[in-house]
MARDREN-274430 format. One record per residue (C-alpha): residue in three letters; x negated, y, z. Coordinates in steps of 0.5 Angstrom, whole numbers, plus 500, padded with zeros to 3 digits. Layout:
ALAXYZ ...
//
This chain:
MET393546438 GLY387546442 ALA387545450 LEU389551455 PRO385552461 ILE389552467 GLY384553473 LYS380547473 ALA385543469 ARG385543462 MET391540458 THR394540451 TYR400545449 PRO405540448 THR404537455 ARG404544458 LEU411545454 ILE414539458 LEU411541465 ASP414548464 SER421545461 ALA422540467 GLY427541472 GLU423538478 GLY417541481 ILE410539479 TYR403541481 GLY396538481 LEU391537486 ASP383536485 ALA380531489 GLU379536495 GLY386538495 TYR386544491 THR391546486 THR389545479 PHE396547476 VAL403548478 ASN410548473 PRO415554473 ALA420549477 ALA415549483 GLN414556483 ARG422557483 MET423553489 THR417555493 GLY417562492 TYR409562490 THR407565484 GLU402560480 GLU396565481 GLU397565489 MET397557488 ILE392555483 GLY385554487 THR388554494 CYS390548499 GLN397546497 HIS398543504 LYS396549508 MET401553503 VAL407549503 HIS406542507 HIS403545513 SER409543518 ARG414538520 PRO421539519 ASP422541527 GLY416546526 THR410542529 PRO404542525 TYR402537520 SER395535519 HIS393534512 LEU389528515 ASP396525516 CYS399527509 PRO401522504 ILE400527498 TYR392527500 ALA393519502 ALA395518495 PHE388520492 LYS384518498 GLU387511497 GLY388510490 LYS396508491 VAL402512490 TYR406515496 SER414516495 VAL417520501 SER424523502 SER424525510 GLU419531510 VAL420539508 PHE416544504 TRP415551506 ARG417557502 LYS413563502 ASP418567506 GLY417562512 THR424558510 SER423550509 PHE427546504 PRO428538505 VAL424534499 GLU423528496 TYR416527493 THR412522489 SER404523490 THR401519484 PRO393519484 ILE389520477 MET384515476 LYS378515471 ASN373510470 GLY375507477 LYS374514480 CYS380518483 LEU380525480 GLY386528484 ALA393527484 VAL400529481 VAL406531486 VAL413531483 PHE418533488 ASN425535488 ASP429540493 ILE435535496 GLY438540500 LYS444540496 ARG445533496 ARG443533504 LYS449538505 ASP454534501 GLU452527505 GLU453531511 GLU459533509 ILE462526507 ALA459523513 LYS463529517 LEU469528513 LYS469520514 ARG468521522 GLN474526521 LEU478521517 GLU477515522 LEU479519528 GLU485522524 ASN487514522 ALA486512529 TYR491518532 LEU496516526 ASN496509528 GLN497511535 GLU503516533 ILE506510528 LEU506505534 GLU509510539 ALA514513533 LYS516506530 SER514502536 TYR515495532 GLY512495526 GLU516496520 ILE523496523 ILE525503525 GLY529504531 ARG530504538 SER537502539 PRO539496544 ALA541491538 LEU534492535 GLY531492542 ALA534485543 ILE531483536 SER524485538 SER525481544 GLN526475540 ILE521476535 GLU516477541 LEU518470543 VAL518466537 ALA512469533 PRO506466536 THR509459535 GLU510455529 ALA517454530 SER522455524 VAL526461524 LEU533462521 ILE535470520 THR542471519 GLY546477517 GLU550481512 SER546484506 GLY542490507 THR541489514 GLY533488513 LYS532481514 GLU526481510 LEU523486515 ILE524481521 ALA521476517 ARG515480516 GLU514482523 ILE514475525 HIS509473520 ASN505479522 ARG505477529 SER503470528 SER497466528 ARG498466520 LYS497473519 GLN491473516 ARG494470510 THR499473505 LEU507472507 ILE509469500 LYS517470499 VAL522466494 ASN528469493 CYS532463492 ALA538467489 SER534469483 ILE531462480 PRO535458475 LYS537452477 GLU533448472 LEU526451475 TYR527451482 GLU523445483 SER517448479 GLU518454483 PHE517451489 PHE512445488 GLY509447481 HIS508443475 ILE502440471 LYS501441464 GLY505438459 ALA510436465 PHE516439461 THR517443454 GLY513450455 ALA509447461 ALA502450457 ARG498449463 ASP498447471 ARG502452475 ALA501453483 GLY508453486 ARG510457492 PHE508452497 GLU501451495 MET500459495 ALA503459502 ASP498453505 GLY496456511 GLY501461512 THR508463512 LEU513462506 PHE520466507 LEU526463503 ASP530469502 GLU538467501 ILE536460502 GLY544458502 GLU543458494 ILE538452494 PRO542447490 LEU544441494 GLU539436490 LEU533440491 GLN535440499 SER532433500 LYS526435497 LEU525441501 LEU527437507 ARG521432506 VAL516438506 LEU518441512 GLN518434516 GLU512431513 GLY508436510 THR508433503 TYR510434496 GLU509432489 LYS508437483 VAL513436477 GLY510431472 ASP505429477 ASP504423482 ARG499425486 THR502427493 ARG499433496 ARG499436503 VAL501443505 ASP501447512 VAL507452512 ARG511455517 ILE518457514 ILE522463515 ALA529463512 ALA534468511 THR542468509 ASN548472509 ARG552466509 ASN555462515 LEU550456514 LYS553452520 GLU560452516 GLU557450510 ALA554444513 GLN560442516 THR564442509 GLY558439505 ARG556445501 PHE549445505 ARG545439508 GLN546438515 ASP539435517 LEU536441513 TYR540446517 TYR538443523 ARG531443521 LEU531451519 ASN535453525 VAL530452530 PHE530459532 PRO536463530 ILE536471529 GLU542475527 ALA540481524 PRO545487527 PRO549491522 LEU548498521 ARG555500524 GLU552496531 ARG546501531 MET548507529 GLU543510534 ASP538509529 ILE541513523 PRO537519525 ALA530515525 LEU532511519 GLY535517515 ALA528521516 HIS524515514 PHE528514508 LEU528522506 ARG520522507 LEU520516502 ALA525519497 ALA521526497 LYS515522495 LYS518517490 LEU522522487 ASN517528487 VAL522533490 PRO521538496 ASP521535503 ALA528535506 ARG531534513 LEU537532516 THR542537519 GLN546536525 SER552536521 ASN549531516 LEU548526522 GLN555527524 GLU557525517 LEU552519516 GLN554516523 ALA562517522 TYR561512516 ASP562504517 TRP556502512 PRO559496509 GLY552496505 ASN548497511 ILE541500511 ARG540498504 GLU546503502 LEU544508507 GLN537508503 ASN541509496 VAL546514499 ILE540518501 ASP536517495 ARG542520491 ALA543526496 VAL536528495 ILE536528487 LEU543532487 SER541537492 LYS535540488 GLY532543494 ARG538545497 LYS542543503 LEU543535503 SER551533501 PHE553525502 ASN560526500 LEU562520504 PRO569518506 THR571521512 GLY572517518 PRO570509518 HIS570505512 LYS576500512 LYS578495508 ILE585495504 PRO591495509 PRO596490507 PRO602493503 VAL607495508 ALA614491507 PRO620495505 GLU625495511 GLU629489511 GLY634488505 GLY631494502 VAL626494495 PHE621498492 THR623502486 ASP619501480 GLU616508481 GLU614506488 MET611500486 LYS607504481 ALA605509486 ARG603504491 GLU599500486 ARG595506483 GLN593508490 ASN591501492 LEU586501486 VAL584508488 THR582506495 ALA578500492 LEU574504488 GLN573509494 ILE571503498 CYS566501492 ARG563507491 GLY566508484 LYS563501482 VAL568498477 THR564491475 GLY559487478 PRO557484485 GLY561489490 GLY565492485 ALA572494485 ALA574488480 GLU571483484 LEU574486491 LEU581486487 LYS580479484 MET582483477 ASN579482470 PRO574488469 THR578489462 THR585490466 LEU582494471 TYR579499466 SER585499462 ARG589501468 ILE584506470 LYS585509463 LYS593508464 TRP593512470 ASN588517469 ILE584516475 GLN577519475 VAL572515477 GLU566518481 PRO560514483 
//
């Protein structure tokens, strides 16, 4: 194909096709600044036709003013500077003007055309970046909005919860908060006691989060879940080949917590033979990995928790007294839920929100009758039981009114059997009726759980198979 004349410029047919197909605006200038060619994209963006542009001063048509409308001399124009100085100029802070008098932000590159060391003009490639600018401004606006909302929500959380993850405003919780304020900034060991499900781990986390070690992660060890033969490896780590299955070196929890806090949950479960090694770390800050003779130093603050009476266990020899005194520098007792019934509305609302999110169900709210029902129960399983009860109610409600089906009145232990009048005896039928009622009461107390920890078999000190046999024999309906 031959070349096609376009104004003062001549180009091959394939070149023209490429320029016509380009999404960027492209135009050429001669050494005097007059337009020699312009592609369709440039015409669409500016609103000028090829006939209007060819042979005219491009600067006067589309680049005559700055973004604020003030005049922009061609003497200051980077496009002209490109071919006058013989170097490439790239700009992204200016605007081009349309035929209708409106402007649009552009980024452009002006590249000089050289031949035999002489500059013949320049090629300008430009893009309309209006949408990108708008998107960037929208993102910046959203970012500022999110930052403001985040600051607001953080303040709301502080005002609503007032104490980290520990929810409630009861006097019992206030006493805990005061104790945390006192001990958190110190390096003292803390022993948290209380019934199961009272939130001992939350107290430990709050102490850590308000300490000078808060930049490090709180490392947790559940002492009840570790097999006896793996305690030492879990605490102190091991080296490769220390025992069968030790295929590589492993860091223990003390090494992981170095410089931070180690939370030993259910510490009363640690075997006596390991307690002396634990005491050494607390006293001297040194330990050895299993299979290694190298002594290592460690800086760890200990927070321990237990639902046992460690003082009594130490007196009977089931727990080392010296370790007990080392841990019990600052004791904190987590109050049971029955001593902080004022916190049930806040806790219930919190657990409802969590349940709705976790179970992907519609949000629900607690009615006054719901709260009365929840506060009439004694909560032997404490906060953990409350959360489980709410989760179950959310699932069963299917978006309708919540129902907890708790026993009426406070939870009570099984009363001792009433003795017959002096000289009297129970008949066989009376004995069977009392035995059956005793079994039904145990099942109610255990929420329908028959076996396992907290089950009716454990409460009655009865073999589970025997209990199942009697449930079947007396046709007792077990409702979870």
